[in-house]
C-alpha positions as CSV (number, residue, x, y, z in Angstrom):
1,M,39.7,246.6,-206.5
2,K,37.8,245.0,-209.3
3,S,35.1,243.9,-206.9
4,D,34.8,247.3,-205.4
5,T,34.4,248.8,-208.8
6,F,31.6,246.4,-209.6
7,Q,29.9,247.1,-206.3
8,M,30.2,250.8,-206.8
9,S,28.8,250.5,-210.4
10,M,25.8,248.5,-209.0
11,L,25.2,251.1,-206.3
12,F,25.4,253.8,-208.9
13,D,22.9,252.0,-211.1
14,F,20.4,251.7,-208.2
15,Y,20.9,255.1,-206.5
16,G,22.8,257.3,-208.9
17,E,19.9,259.7,-209.2
18,L,20.5,260.8,-205.6
19,L,23.7,262.4,-206.7
20,T,24.1,265.8,-208.1
21,D,24.7,266.1,-211.9
22,K,28.4,267.0,-211.2
23,Q,28.8,264.0,-208.8
24,K,27.2,261.7,-211.4
25,E,29.6,263.0,-214.1
26,L,32.8,262.6,-212.0
27,F,31.7,259.2,-210.6
28,D,31.0,257.9,-214.1
29,L,34.3,259.1,-215.5
30,Y,36.1,257.5,-212.6
31,Y,34.3,254.2,-212.3
32,N,32.8,253.6,-215.7
33,E,35.2,255.3,-218.0
34,D,38.2,254.3,-215.9
35,L,39.9,257.8,-216.0
36,S,42.4,258.7,-213.4
37,L,41.8,261.5,-210.9
38,T,44.3,263.7,-212.7
39,E,42.7,263.1,-216.0
40,I,39.2,263.9,-214.6
41,A,40.6,267.0,-212.9
42,E,42.1,268.3,-216.1
43,N,38.9,267.7,-218.1
44,A,36.7,269.2,-215.4
45,G,38.9,272.2,-214.7
46,I,39.1,271.4,-210.9
47,T,41.8,270.1,-208.7
48,R,42.6,266.5,-208.3
49,Q,41.7,266.8,-204.6
50,G,38.3,268.3,-205.6
51,V,37.6,265.3,-207.8
52,R,38.6,262.9,-205.1
53,D,36.4,264.7,-202.6
54,A,33.4,264.5,-204.9
55,I,33.9,260.8,-205.7
56,T,34.4,260.0,-202.0
57,R,31.3,261.9,-201.1
58,S,29.4,260.1,-203.8
59,E,30.6,256.7,-202.6
60,S,29.5,257.6,-199.2
61,I,26.0,258.6,-200.3
62,L,25.6,255.4,-202.3
63,R,26.9,253.2,-199.5
64,E,24.7,254.8,-196.9
65,T,21.6,254.5,-199.1
66,E,22.4,250.8,-199.6
67,D,22.9,250.3,-195.9
68,R,19.4,251.8,-195.3
69,L,17.5,250.3,-198.2
70,G,19.5,247.2,-199.2
71,L,18.2,247.0,-202.7
72,V,21.4,245.8,-204.3
73,K,21.8,243.0,-201.8
74,K,18.2,241.9,-202.4
75,Y,18.7,242.1,-206.1
76,S,21.9,240.0,-205.9
77,G,20.1,237.4,-203.8
78,L,17.2,237.4,-206.2
79,E,19.5,236.7,-209.2
80,D,21.0,233.7,-207.3
81,K,17.5,232.3,-206.5
82,I,16.3,232.7,-210.1
83,A,19.3,230.8,-211.3
84,Q,18.6,228.0,-208.8
85,I,15.0,227.8,-209.9
86,A,16.1,227.6,-213.6
87,D,18.6,224.8,-212.8
88,A,15.9,222.9,-210.9
89,A,13.4,223.3,-213.8
90,G,16.1,222.2,-216.2
91,Y,16.8,219.1,-214.1
92,I,13.0,218.2,-214.0
93,S,12.8,218.7,-217.7
94,R,15.7,216.4,-218.4
95,I,14.1,213.7,-216.1
96,N,10.8,214.2,-217.8
97,A,12.4,213.5,-221.2
98,N,12.1,209.8,-220.3
99,L,8.7,210.1,-218.6
100,R,7.1,212.2,-221.3
101,N,4.5,213.8,-219.1
102,Y,2.9,216.6,-221.0
103,E,1.9,218.7,-218.0
104,I,5.3,218.5,-216.5
105,A,6.9,219.5,-219.8
106,V,4.5,222.5,-220.2
107,C,5.2,223.6,-216.6
108,T,9.0,223.3,-216.8
109,E,9.1,225.1,-220.1
110,K,7.0,227.9,-218.6
111,I,9.3,228.1,-215.6
112,L,12.4,228.3,-217.8
113,K,10.9,230.9,-220.0
114,L,9.9,233.1,-217.0
115,T,13.3,232.7,-215.3
116,G,15.0,233.6,-218.6
117,E,12.9,236.8,-218.7
118,L,13.8,237.7,-215.2
119,K,17.5,237.3,-215.8
């Protein structure tokens, strides 16, 4: 369930603007504020089933959009690759501590700085 909540939050971050204001509000209360369907229904003045339908519809819109565009998947893969690049640059930097090559030191420092900014 936790993984699904994280996935839905990521989809919402990327594609939330495709939802109506009401869908965004209900989705946010359910996934980000961790309110129950009953609590949301009481606050919104609608039925519990109405809340569930709106959230289910929102989930469907977000998942279908991800299936078509794949931005979350690309972003997740990019994060992993940035981490791998940073690890490799750190390794080169540690090896270079013995060699003391100025150009290598400057380049690895630049790579580490840029990967840090991308994270």
